[in-house]
C-alpha positions in Angstrom: 27.1 26.5 21.4 25.6 24.2 18.8 25.8 26.0 15.4 22.7 24.4 14.1 20.3 24.9 17.1 21.9 27.8 19.1 21.5 25.6 22.3 24.2 23.9 24.3 24.6 20.3 23.1 23.9 17.6 25.6 26.9 15.4 26.4 26.9 11.7 25.7 26.9 10.0 29.1 28.4 6.8 27.6 31.5 8.5 26.1 34.5 10.4 27.5 35.1 12.0 24.1 35.1 15.8 23.8 31.8 17.5 23.4 30.9 17.8 19.7 28.1 19.4 17.7 26.3 16.1 17.2 26.2 12.5 18.4 25.7 11.4 14.8 26.0 13.0 11.4 24.5 11.1 8.5 25.8 11.9 5.1 23.0 11.3 2.6 19.2 11.3 3.0 18.3 8.2 1.0 16.6 5.2 2.5 19.6 4.1 4.5 20.5 7.6 5.7 16.9 8.4 6.7 16.5 5.2 8.8 19.9 5.6 10.5 19.1 9.2 11.4 15.6 8.5 12.7 16.7 5.4 14.6 19.4 7.4 16.4 17.0 10.2 17.1 14.6 7.7 18.7 17.4 6.7 21.0 17.6 10.3 22.2 20.7 11.3 20.3 21.5 14.6 18.6 21.4 13.9 14.9 22.0 15.8 11.7 21.6 14.8 8.0 23.8 16.4 5.4 22.2 16.5 1.9 22.5 18.6 -1.3 19.6 20.9 -2.0 17.3 19.3 -4.6 18.3 15.8 -3.5 16.1 15.2 -0.5 15.5 11.4 -0.3 18.7 10.8 -2.3 18.9 9.1 -5.6 16.1 6.7 -4.5 13.6 9.6 -4.5 15.0 11.9 -7.1 16.3 9.7 -10.0 16.2 6.1 -9.0 13.6 3.8 -7.3 10.7 6.2 -6.9 10.8 7.8 -10.4 11.4 4.5 -12.2 8.6 2.7 -10.3 6.2 5.6 -10.8 7.1 5.7 -14.5 6.3 2.0 -14.7 2.9 2.4 -13.1 2.1 5.2 -15.6 3.2 3.0 -18.5 1.0 0.1 -17.3 -2.0 2.4 -16.9 -1.7 4.5 -20.1 -0.8 1.6 -22.3 -3.6 -0.7 -20.9 -1.0 -3.4 -20.9 -2.6 -5.4 -18.1 -5.9 -5.6 -19.8 -4.7 -6.6 -23.3 -5.4 -10.2 -22.6 -9.1 -9.3 -22.1 -9.7 -6.5 -24.6 -7.1 -7.4 -27.3 -3.6 -6.4 -28.2 -4.7 -3.1 -29.7 -6.3 -1.9 -26.4 -4.8 1.3 -25.0 -6.1 3.8 -22.4 -4.5 6.6 -24.4 -3.5 6.3 -28.0 -0.7 8.9 -28.2 1.3 8.8 -25.0 3.9 11.5 -24.5 6.8 11.9 -22.1 4.9 14.6 -20.4 2.0 12.1 -19.7 4.5 9.8 -18.0 6.5 12.4 -16.1 3.5 14.3 -14.7 2.8 11.5 -12.3 6.4 11.0 -11.6 7.0 14.6 -10.6 3.9 14.6 -8.4 5.0 11.5 -6.5 8.6 12.9 -6.0 7.2 16.1 -4.6 5.0 14.2 -2.1 7.8 11.9 -1.1 10.1 14.9 -0.4 7.4 16.3 1.9 7.1 13.0 3.8 10.8 12.8 4.3 11.2 16.4 5.5 8.3 15.9 7.9 9.7 12.7 9.4 13.1 14.3 10.0 11.5 17.4 11.5 9.2 15.3 13.7 12.2 13.4 15.1 14.2 16.6 15.7 16.8 15.7 13.1 18.6 18.8 11.6 18.8 18.9 7.9 22.0 20.6 6.7 22.0 21.7 3.0 25.2 21.1 1.2 27.9 18.7 0.1 29.8 17.0 2.9 33.6 16.6 2.9 35.7 15.1 5.6 38.2 17.3 7.4 39.2 14.6 9.8 37.7 11.5 11.3 35.4 13.5 13.5 34.7 16.6 11.4 33.0 17.4 8.0 32.7 20.6 6.1 29.3 21.3 4.6 30.0 23.1 1.3 28.4 25.0 -1.5 24.9 25.6 -0.3 23.1 28.7 0.7 20.4 27.4 3.0 19.8 24.8 5.7 16.8 23.8 7.8 16.6 23.3 11.5 14.5 20.5 13.1 12.0 23.2 14.1 11.4 24.0 10.4 13.2 27.4 10.5 15.6 28.1 7.6 19.1 29.3 8.3 22.1 30.3 6.2 24.4 27.4 5.5 27.2 28.4 3.1 30.5 26.8 4.2 30.4 25.5 7.7 32.2 22.8 9.8 30.3 20.2 11.8 31.8 17.7 14.3 30.3 14.5 15.5 31.1 11.4 17.6 29.9 9.1 14.9 29.1 9.2 11.2 27.0 7.1 8.8 28.0 7.4 5.1 24.9 6.8 3.0 25.7 8.7 -0.2 24.4 6.1 -2.6 25.6 5.7 -6.2 25.3 7.2 -9.7 25.2 5.5 -13.1 28.7 4.5 -14.2 29.7 6.1 -17.5 32.4 4.2 -19.5 35.1 6.7 -20.6 35.0 5.5 -24.2 31.3 6.4 -24.6 30.3 10.0 -25.4 27.1 10.7 -23.4 25.1 13.7 -24.7 22.0 13.0 -22.6 19.8 13.1 -25.7 20.8 10.3 -28.0 23.2 8.5 -25.7 22.2 8.6 -22.0 22.2 6.7 -18.7 19.2 5.7 -16.5 19.2 9.2 -14.9 18.8 10.7 -18.4 15.5 8.8 -18.9 13.8 11.4 -16.8 14.8 14.3 -19.1 13.9 12.7 -22.4 12.0 14.9 -24.7 10.0 12.2 -26.5 9.4 8.5 -26.5 11.9 7.0 -29.0 10.8 4.6 -31.7 13.8 2.4 -31.1 16.4 2.0 -28.4 19.5 0.0 -27.6 19.9 -0.9 -23.9 23.4 -1.8 -23.0 23.4 -4.0 -19.9 20.9 -6.6 -18.8 21.1 -6.0 -15.1 18.0 -5.1 -13.0 17.9 -1.4 -14.1 18.5 -2.2 -17.8 15.8 -4.9 -18.0 13.3 -2.8 -16.1 13.6 0.1 -18.5 13.8 -2.2 -21.5 10.4 -3.7 -20.5 8.8 -0.3 -19.9 9.8 1.1 -23.3 8.9 -2.2 -25.0 5.4 -1.9 -23.5 5.2 1.7 -24.9 5.9 0.3 -28.4 9.6 1.1 -28.6 11.7 -1.5 -30.5 14.2 -2.5 -27.9 17.5 -4.3 -28.4 19.3 -5.5 -25.2 23.1 -6.0 -25.4 24.8 -7.9 -22.6 28.4 -9.1 -22.5 27.4 -12.0 -20.2 25.8 -15.2 -21.6 22.6 -14.6 -19.6 20.6 -12.0 -17.6 19.6 -11.9 -14.0 21.7 -15.0 -13.2 20.9 -14.6 -9.4 17.2 -15.3 -10.1 15.4 -18.6 -10.6 16.2 -19.9 -14.1 12.6 -20.8 -15.0 11.4 -17.4 -14.0 14.1 -15.7 -16.0 13.1 -17.8 -19.0 9.5 -16.8 -18.6 10.5 -13.1 -18.4 12.6 -13.4 -21.5 9.7 -15.1 -23.4 7.4 -12.3 -22.6 9.9 -9.6 -23.4 10.4 -11.2 -26.8 6.7 -11.2 -27.2 7.0 -7.4 -26.8 9.5 -7.4 -29.7 12.6 -7.1 -27.5 15.7 -8.5 -29.1 18.5 -9.9 -27.0 22.2 -9.9 -27.9 24.0 -12.0 -25.2 27.7 -12.5 -25.2 28.3 -9.2 -27.0 30.3 -6.2 -26.1 29.9 -2.7 -27.4 32.9 -1.5 -29.4 31.5 2.0 -30.1 28.5 4.2 -30.6 28.3 6.7 -33.5 25.8 9.6 -33.2 24.1 11.8 -35.8 21.0 13.9 -36.0 19.1 11.0 -37.4 20.0 8.6 -34.5 22.7 6.2 -33.4 24.5 3.2 -34.6 25.9 0.8 -32.0 28.8 -1.3 -33.2 29.5 -4.6 -31.4 32.9 -6.2 -31.0 31.6 -9.1 -33.2 31.0 -6.6 -36.0 27.2 -6.3 -35.8 25.7 -2.9 -36.1 22.5 -1.9 -34.5 20.7 1.3 -35.6 18.5 3.0 -33.0 17.1 6.4 -32.2 18.5 6.3 -28.6 21.1 4.3 -26.7 20.7 3.8 -22.9 23.7 2.6 -20.9 23.1 0.6 -17.8 26.6 -0.5 -17.1 26.6 -0.7 -13.3 26.8 2.0 -10.6 29.5 4.2 -9.1 29.7 5.1 -5.4 29.2 8.8 -4.8 32.4 9.2 -2.7 34.7 11.1 -5.1 34.0 14.5 -3.4 33.8 13.1 0.2 37.6 13.1 0.9 37.3 9.9 2.8 41.1 9.6 2.9 41.1 12.4 5.4 39.1 10.2 7.8 41.4 7.2 7.2 39.1 5.4 4.7 39.6 3.9 1.3 37.2 3.1 -1.6 37.5 0.5 -4.3 37.6 1.2 -8.1 33.9 1.8 -8.1 33.9 4.2 -5.2 32.4 1.7 -2.8 33.3 1.4 0.9 34.1 -1.9 2.6 32.2 -2.6 5.9 32.0 -5.5 8.4 28.8 -7.3 9.5 27.8 -4.3 11.7 28.3 -1.9 8.8 31.4 -0.4 10.4 34.2 0.8 8.1 37.9 0.6 8.8 37.4 3.5 11.2 35.2 2.0 14.0 33.0 5.1 14.6 32.3 5.6 10.9 29.6 3.4 9.4 28.4 3.0 5.8 25.1 1.7 4.5 23.1 1.4 1.3 24.3 1.2 -2.3 27.7 2.8 -1.4 28.7 -0.5 0.2 27.6 -2.6 -2.8 25.4 -5.7 -3.2 22.4 -6.0 -2.8 22.0 -2.3 -3.3 18.2 -2.3 -2.7 16.2 0.4 -1.0 14.6 -2.1 1.3 17.8 -3.6 2.5 19.4 -0.1 2.8 16.7 0.9 5.2 17.4 -2.0 7.5 21.2 -1.5 7.2 20.7 2.1 8.3 18.7 1.1 11.3 21.1 -1.6 12.4 24.1 0.7 11.9 22.5 3.3 14.2 21.7 0.7 16.8 25.1 -0.7 16.8 26.7 2.7 16.9 24.9 3.4 20.2 25.2 -0.1 21.7 21.5 -1.1 21.0 22.3 -4.5 19.6 19.4 -6.5 18.1 19.3 -10.3 18.7 22.1 -11.5 16.4 20.6 -14.8 15.5 17.3 -13.3 14.7 18.8 -10.5 12.6 20.9 -13.0 10.7 17.9 -15.3 10.0 15.8 -12.4 8.7 18.6 -11.2 6.4 18.6 -14.7 4.8 15.0 -14.3 3.7 15.2 -10.6 2.6 13.1 -10.3 -0.6 14.3 -9.2 -4.0 12.0 -7.3 -6.3 12.5 -6.6 -10.0 10.0 -4.2 -11.4 10.0 -5.4 -14.9 6.8 -5.9 -17.0 5.8 -8.5 -15.7 7.2 -8.3 -12.2 9.7 -10.7 -10.6 10.3 -11.3 -6.9 11.7 -14.0 -4.7 13.2 -14.8 -1.3 15.2 -17.7 0.0 17.2 -20.1 -2.2 17.0 -20.8 -5.9 16.9 -24.3 -7.4 20.5 -23.9 -8.6 21.7 -22.9 -5.2 20.0 -25.9 -3.5 21.3 -28.3 -6.1 24.9 -26.9 -5.7 24.6 -27.4 -1.9 23.1 -30.9 -2.4 20.0 -29.9 -0.5 17.0 -32.1 -1.4 13.8 -30.1 -2.4 10.4 -30.5 -4.0 8.7 -28.0 -6.2 5.2 -26.8 -6.0 3.8 -24.5 -8.7 0.6 -22.5 -9.2 -0.2 -20.7 -12.4 -2.2 -17.6 -12.5 -4.3 -18.8 -15.4 -5.8 -21.5 -13.1 -6.8 -18.9 -10.5 -10.1 -17.0 -10.8 -8.3 -13.8 -9.8 -5.8 -14.4 -12.5 -8.6 -14.5 -15.1 -10.2 -11.4 -13.6 -7.0 -9.3 -13.8 -6.1 -10.6 -17.2 -2.9 -12.3 -16.2 -2.6 -15.8 -17.8 1.2 -15.9 -17.6 2.0 -15.4 -13.9 3.2 -18.2 -11.7 4.3 -18.9 -8.1 6.9 -21.5 -7.3 7.6 -22.9 -3.8 10.7 -24.9 -3.0 10.0 -27.2 -0.1 12.1 -29.6 2.0 10.7 -33.1 1.6 11.9 -34.0 5.1 10.6 -31.3 7.4 8.4 -29.5 4.9 10.2 -26.1 5.5 9.9 -23.5 2.8 13.4 -23.1 1.2 12.5 -20.5 -1.5 9.6 -18.6 -2.9 9.7 -17.3 -6.5 6.9 -15.2 -8.1 6.5 -14.0 -11.6 3.6 -11.8 -12.8 1.1 -9.3 -11.4 1.8 -8.2 -7.8 4.8 -10.5 -7.5 6.6 -7.9 -5.3 3.6 -7.9 -2.9 2.9 -11.6 -2.9 6.4 -12.6 -2.0 6.0 -11.2 1.5 3.6 -14.0 2.5 6.3 -16.6 1.9 8.9 -14.4 3.5 6.8 -14.1 6.7 6.4 -17.9 6.9 10.1 -18.5 6.3 11.2 -15.9 8.8 9.0 -17.4 11.5 10.2 -21.0 10.8 6.8 -22.1 9.4 6.3 -25.0 7.0 4.3 -25.6 3.8 1.7 -27.4 6.0 0.5 -24.0 7.2 -0.4 -23.1 3.6 -2.1 -26.4 3.0 -4.4 -25.8 5.9 -4.8 -22.1 5.6 -8.1 -20.5 4.4 -7.3 -17.7 2.0 -9.6 -15.1 0.6 -11.3 -16.1 -2.8 -10.8 -14.9 -5.4 -7.2 -13.6 -4.8 -3.8 -14.1 -6.2 -2.7 -15.1 -2.7 -4.6 -18.3 -3.3 -1.6 -19.3 -5.5 0.2 -20.2 -2.2 -2.3 -22.8 -1.3 -2.4 -24.3 -4.8 1.4 -24.5 -4.9 1.6 -25.9 -1.4 -0.8 -28.7 -2.3 1.2 -29.4 -5.4 4.4 -29.7 -3.4 2.9 -31.9 -0.6 1.2 -34.2 -3.1 4.6 -34.8 -4.7 6.2 -35.4 -1.3 3.4 -37.8 -0.4 4.0 -39.8 -3.6 7.7 -39.9 -2.9 7.0 -41.2 0.6 4.7 -44.0 -0.8 7.5 -45.2 -3.0 10.0 -45.0 -0.2 
């Protein structure tokens, strides 16, 4: 009998393997795990998801993407940041903003997102097993340390310690903030990105160690709140995978919010007292601040998974190596999401989970189409202002000796840009001068993470800049930036052709 449903499990007609509890067990309920489980369930498979209680939706919902982006929206609204260009730099919706003001909206959104995820799993008859998974062997896991589980019909049952077998597994356990051993975290003065959600008050000053995506996102949020922020980064630049011009624009606006950058610097130590912290750099500089936030990369959540029992290994950061189909070294065990490393985005994790489930049950998508869509996957950085892009950067095209022309539109020249008070935003198109194909789309400013999808759709369908030149777009909108940038690029190409 199936221990989760009390009904005899259906056998897999495509396999001669012994009958097991499930066709697929997914470890982790984050974006990748959710989509893998639901995709397999849509194929008629018996599926279970193992997740710790209180972590439904994984890190994405509980401490990562959803909380940080909700926090950002609360910051933008309460500070009146977007309207300062119209009403003056002193404009604020609320004068004295508290952590409680910011987190009230965050907790509400997390609760609603949990409900949505539970409903989706239940609707697709996916069993939710509460607990921490640990491999027994390559076809069996123990579910440990939890008291309750939930069936696909919504009924709750006792979980405790139980053993579950499956023909296939998807590991989607995600990551946690890496904590350097030489740093003493107290989750009050010295904390990581997870600790932001438990802060008692908004600090007057902060040192952010690490200028990666998470570090810069939080640096911009606290700077908008009025915190004096210093960013320390051991590399000579930040966000080096983005367009250089866009990064320079972002740096300019962060400096305008009184953010100080210390590039090429390493932290030698942090001393803590009741009055605050002093961060000492290897160069001898000392930076006093009320709070220090470390954003020094992420660590795969695999230390308690006992993957070695299933014949797997992890790297120094707890990540699992996979092939192009997201298979691990053990063919019936897949891994998706942050636990496999770059790009570690919620959106790409979702697609990885779906593709892993399809491949596991021989539902192969068109390989060429899947590969081409992966090439134009968008990247979104929720700083203030936003940054988003898809396709190639100028540096990448130059390195590959690919000719291109640039078309630029600036928000300040758009009616909608004036209406929303954004006079700094821009959209850049990289266009092939020979066949007019879009090679890259880079957006900086209001709604950048939304606008990028127009360019992504055109690139994914093999369209050209000529479509944007002839298209009629709603007025006034920020989308009009595409037509302005397209005309800019084609005018430059036409001038080049005249000289040729």
